[in-house]
C-alpha positions as CSV (number, residue, x, y, z in Angstrom):
1,M,0.0,0.0,0.0
2,S,1.4,3.4,-0.9
3,S,1.8,5.7,2.0
4,L,0.7,9.4,2.1
5,A,4.4,10.3,2.2
6,Q,4.9,8.7,-1.2
7,L,1.9,10.5,-2.7
8,I,3.3,13.8,-1.4
9,A,6.7,13.0,-2.9
10,N,4.9,12.2,-6.2
11,N,3.2,15.6,-6.0
12,R,6.5,17.4,-5.4
13,S,8.0,15.7,-8.5
14,W,5.0,16.6,-10.6
15,A,5.1,20.2,-9.5
16,E,8.8,20.5,-10.3
17,R,8.3,18.8,-13.7
18,M,5.5,21.2,-14.6
19,L,7.6,24.2,-13.7
20,E,10.5,22.9,-15.8
21,E,8.2,22.7,-18.8
22,D,6.5,26.1,-18.1
23,G,7.9,28.4,-15.4
24,Q,4.6,30.4,-15.3
25,F,2.3,27.4,-15.3
26,F,1.1,27.7,-11.7
27,A,1.1,31.5,-11.6
28,R,-1.2,31.5,-14.7
29,L,-3.4,28.7,-13.4
30,A,-4.0,30.6,-10.1
31,R,-5.2,33.7,-11.9
32,Q,-8.3,32.2,-13.5
33,Q,-10.3,29.1,-14.5
34,A,-11.6,29.2,-18.0
35,P,-12.4,25.7,-19.2
36,R,-14.3,25.2,-22.5
37,Y,-15.5,21.7,-21.4
38,L,-17.7,20.2,-18.7
39,W,-17.1,16.4,-18.2
40,I,-19.8,14.5,-16.4
41,G,-18.2,11.1,-15.9
42,C,-17.9,8.1,-13.6
43,S,-16.0,8.0,-10.3
44,D,-14.0,5.0,-11.6
45,S,-10.3,5.4,-10.8
46,R,-9.3,4.4,-14.4
47,V,-11.2,7.2,-16.0
48,S,-9.4,10.5,-15.6
49,A,-10.9,13.3,-17.8
50,N,-7.7,15.4,-18.2
51,E,-5.5,12.5,-19.2
52,I,-8.1,10.9,-21.6
53,L,-8.7,14.2,-23.3
54,G,-5.0,15.2,-23.4
55,L,-5.8,18.5,-21.5
56,R,-3.9,20.2,-18.8
57,P,-5.2,21.3,-15.4
58,G,-7.7,24.2,-15.8
59,E,-8.9,23.1,-19.2
60,V,-11.8,20.9,-18.2
61,F,-14.4,21.3,-15.4
62,V,-15.3,17.9,-14.0
63,H,-18.2,16.2,-12.1
64,R,-18.0,12.5,-11.3
65,N,-20.4,10.0,-9.7
66,I,-20.9,6.3,-9.9
67,A,-22.1,5.3,-13.4
68,N,-22.0,9.0,-14.6
69,L,-25.6,9.8,-14.0
70,M,-27.5,13.0,-14.4
71,V,-30.3,12.8,-11.9
72,H,-32.8,15.7,-11.6
73,T,-32.8,15.6,-7.8
74,D,-29.0,15.6,-7.5
75,L,-28.2,19.2,-6.4
76,N,-24.4,18.4,-6.5
77,C,-24.5,17.6,-10.3
78,L,-27.1,20.4,-11.0
79,S,-24.9,22.9,-9.2
80,V,-21.9,21.9,-11.3
81,L,-23.9,22.1,-14.5
82,Q,-25.3,25.6,-13.6
83,Y,-21.9,26.9,-12.7
84,A,-20.3,25.5,-15.8
85,I,-22.9,27.0,-18.1
86,E,-23.8,30.3,-16.4
87,V,-20.5,31.3,-14.8
88,L,-17.7,29.5,-16.8
89,K,-19.6,29.6,-20.1
90,V,-18.4,26.3,-21.3
91,E,-18.9,25.4,-24.9
92,H,-19.3,21.7,-24.6
93,V,-21.0,19.5,-21.9
94,M,-19.9,15.9,-22.2
95,V,-21.6,12.9,-20.5
96,V,-19.0,10.2,-20.6
97,G,-19.7,6.6,-19.7
98,H,-17.2,3.8,-20.0
99,Y,-17.2,0.1,-20.9
100,G,-16.4,-2.1,-17.9
101,C,-18.2,0.3,-15.5
102,G,-18.7,-1.6,-12.2
103,G,-22.1,0.0,-11.6
104,I,-23.4,-0.7,-15.0
105,Q,-22.0,-4.3,-14.9
106,A,-23.8,-4.9,-11.5
107,V,-27.1,-3.9,-13.0
108,A,-26.6,-6.0,-16.1
109,E,-25.7,-9.0,-13.9
110,R,-28.5,-8.2,-11.4
111,R,-25.9,-8.2,-8.7
112,S,-26.0,-6.2,-5.5
113,V,-23.1,-3.8,-4.5
114,G,-24.6,-2.5,-1.3
115,L,-25.9,1.0,-0.6
116,A,-25.0,2.1,-4.2
117,D,-27.9,-0.2,-5.3
118,N,-30.2,2.7,-4.5
119,W,-28.3,5.1,-6.8
120,L,-28.0,2.5,-9.5
121,R,-31.8,2.1,-9.5
122,H,-31.7,4.9,-12.1
123,V,-29.7,2.5,-14.4
124,E,-32.0,-0.3,-13.5
125,D,-34.9,1.7,-14.8
126,I,-33.1,2.1,-18.1
127,A,-32.4,-1.6,-18.2
128,L,-36.0,-2.5,-17.6
129,H,-37.1,-0.1,-20.4
130,H,-34.9,-2.0,-22.8
131,A,-35.3,-5.4,-21.2
132,S,-36.3,-7.2,-24.4
133,L,-33.3,-5.9,-26.4
134,L,-30.8,-6.5,-23.6
135,G,-32.2,-9.9,-22.7
136,A,-31.6,-11.1,-26.3
137,L,-27.9,-10.4,-26.1
138,S,-25.4,-13.2,-25.6
139,G,-23.8,-12.6,-22.3
140,D,-23.4,-10.2,-19.4
141,E,-20.5,-8.3,-21.0
142,E,-22.4,-7.5,-24.2
143,R,-25.5,-6.6,-22.2
144,A,-23.3,-4.2,-20.0
145,R,-21.8,-2.6,-23.1
146,R,-25.2,-1.8,-24.6
147,L,-26.7,-0.8,-21.3
148,C,-23.7,1.6,-20.9
149,E,-24.6,3.2,-24.2
150,F,-28.3,3.4,-23.5
151,S,-27.6,5.0,-20.2
152,V,-25.3,7.6,-21.8
153,V,-28.1,8.5,-24.3
154,E,-30.6,8.9,-21.4
155,Q,-28.2,11.0,-19.3
156,V,-27.6,13.3,-22.2
157,A,-31.4,13.7,-22.5
158,N,-31.6,14.4,-18.8
159,V,-29.0,17.2,-19.2
160,C,-31.0,18.7,-22.0
161,R,-34.2,18.5,-19.9
162,T,-32.8,20.5,-17.0
163,T,-34.1,24.0,-16.5
164,I,-30.5,25.1,-16.5
165,V,-29.9,24.0,-20.1
166,R,-33.4,24.9,-21.4
167,R,-33.1,28.4,-20.1
168,A,-29.6,28.9,-21.4
169,W,-30.6,27.7,-24.9
170,A,-33.8,29.9,-24.7
171,R,-31.7,33.0,-24.1
172,G,-29.4,32.1,-27.0
173,Q,-26.3,30.8,-25.2
174,R,-24.3,28.6,-27.5
175,F,-23.0,25.2,-26.3
176,E,-23.4,21.6,-27.3
177,V,-24.2,18.5,-25.2
178,H,-22.5,15.3,-26.2
179,G,-22.7,11.6,-25.2
180,L,-19.5,9.6,-25.3
181,V,-18.2,6.2,-24.1
182,Y,-14.6,5.5,-23.1
183,D,-13.2,2.1,-23.7
184,V,-10.7,1.2,-20.9
185,C,-9.3,-1.7,-23.1
186,D,-7.8,0.6,-25.7
187,G,-8.1,4.1,-24.3
188,L,-10.4,5.4,-27.0
189,L,-13.5,7.6,-26.8
190,H,-16.5,6.9,-28.9
191,Q,-19.3,9.3,-29.6
192,I,-22.9,8.1,-29.1
193,G,-25.2,10.1,-31.3
194,Q,-24.7,13.7,-32.4
195,G,-23.8,16.8,-30.5
196,L,-27.0,18.6,-29.4
197,S,-27.0,22.4,-29.6
198,G,-30.5,23.7,-28.9
199,P,-34.2,23.0,-28.1
200,G,-34.9,22.5,-31.8
201,N,-32.7,19.4,-32.3
202,W,-32.1,17.6,-29.0
203,E,-35.3,15.4,-29.1
204,E,-34.5,14.3,-32.6
205,G,-30.9,13.7,-31.6
206,H,-32.1,11.6,-28.7
207,R,-34.3,9.4,-30.9
208,N,-31.4,9.0,-33.4
209,A,-29.0,8.0,-30.6
210,L,-31.5,5.5,-29.2
211,A,-31.9,4.0,-32.7
212,M,-28.2,3.7,-33.1
213,V,-27.8,1.7,-29.9
214,T,-30.9,-0.4,-30.6
215,K,-29.3,-1.4,-34.0
216,R,-26.2,-2.5,-32.1
217,C,-28.4,-4.8,-30.2
218,K,-29.6,-6.4,-33.5
219,P,-26.4,-6.8,-35.5
220,D,-28.0,-9.1,-38.0
221,V,-30.7,-6.7,-38.9
222,P,-29.9,-4.5,-41.9
C-alpha cells in the first residue's frame, strides 16, 4: 500500500516537472479558471478526464459520480452544471460513460453492490425499459456494453431537460451537449449520437442515438 508520504513525494516531483516545462504554469493557473468543457463522468479510478482528453489542469471542469448519472434531484450535479454553463460559459457539456463500469455491470448482472444499489436504480430503470433488447444479447459483458450506451443516451437527454440547459438555450447561449463512451481496453473515446445544440434538435438527436444503440443490439438486422 502506498503511504501518504509517497503521494506527497509524487506531488513534489510533478510540480517540479510542470515548472520545468513552463515556469509560469502555476502563476497563470492561479489567476483564472476558463475551461471550455464540462465532463460528467464516472468515479471509476481508471477514467481521468484530463488524461483521456490530453488536456492540462484548468482546461476541463469535472463532475464525477458512480455510473456517470445526471439525476434531476442531485443538487451536486445540478450545481456543477449551472456553474459551468452560467459562470464558466463552457462550450461543450460531455456525458462520458465507460465500458467495464462496475455500476453498469452490476445492473446488467442483477448483482448487489450494497448502498449504491439505491443510486443504480436509475440505471436499472433504463435496463427495464430496454429489457427485451438487452435480454436477447449473448452474455453479461455484451449486455453491459449496450446498457452503458443506452444510459449515456438517457443521461444526455436528462442534461437537455434540466431547467439550466433549457433556459440557457432559450436566451441564445451557444454550447453543445455530447454523449461519449470511453473504452478502458484501448483508451479510445466513442461518440454516441450527435452533439445537441439547442431546443430544436435535442429530441430528434435523442431518438437517433437510441436508434443507433438499438441497432447494435440487433447486429444481423440491416
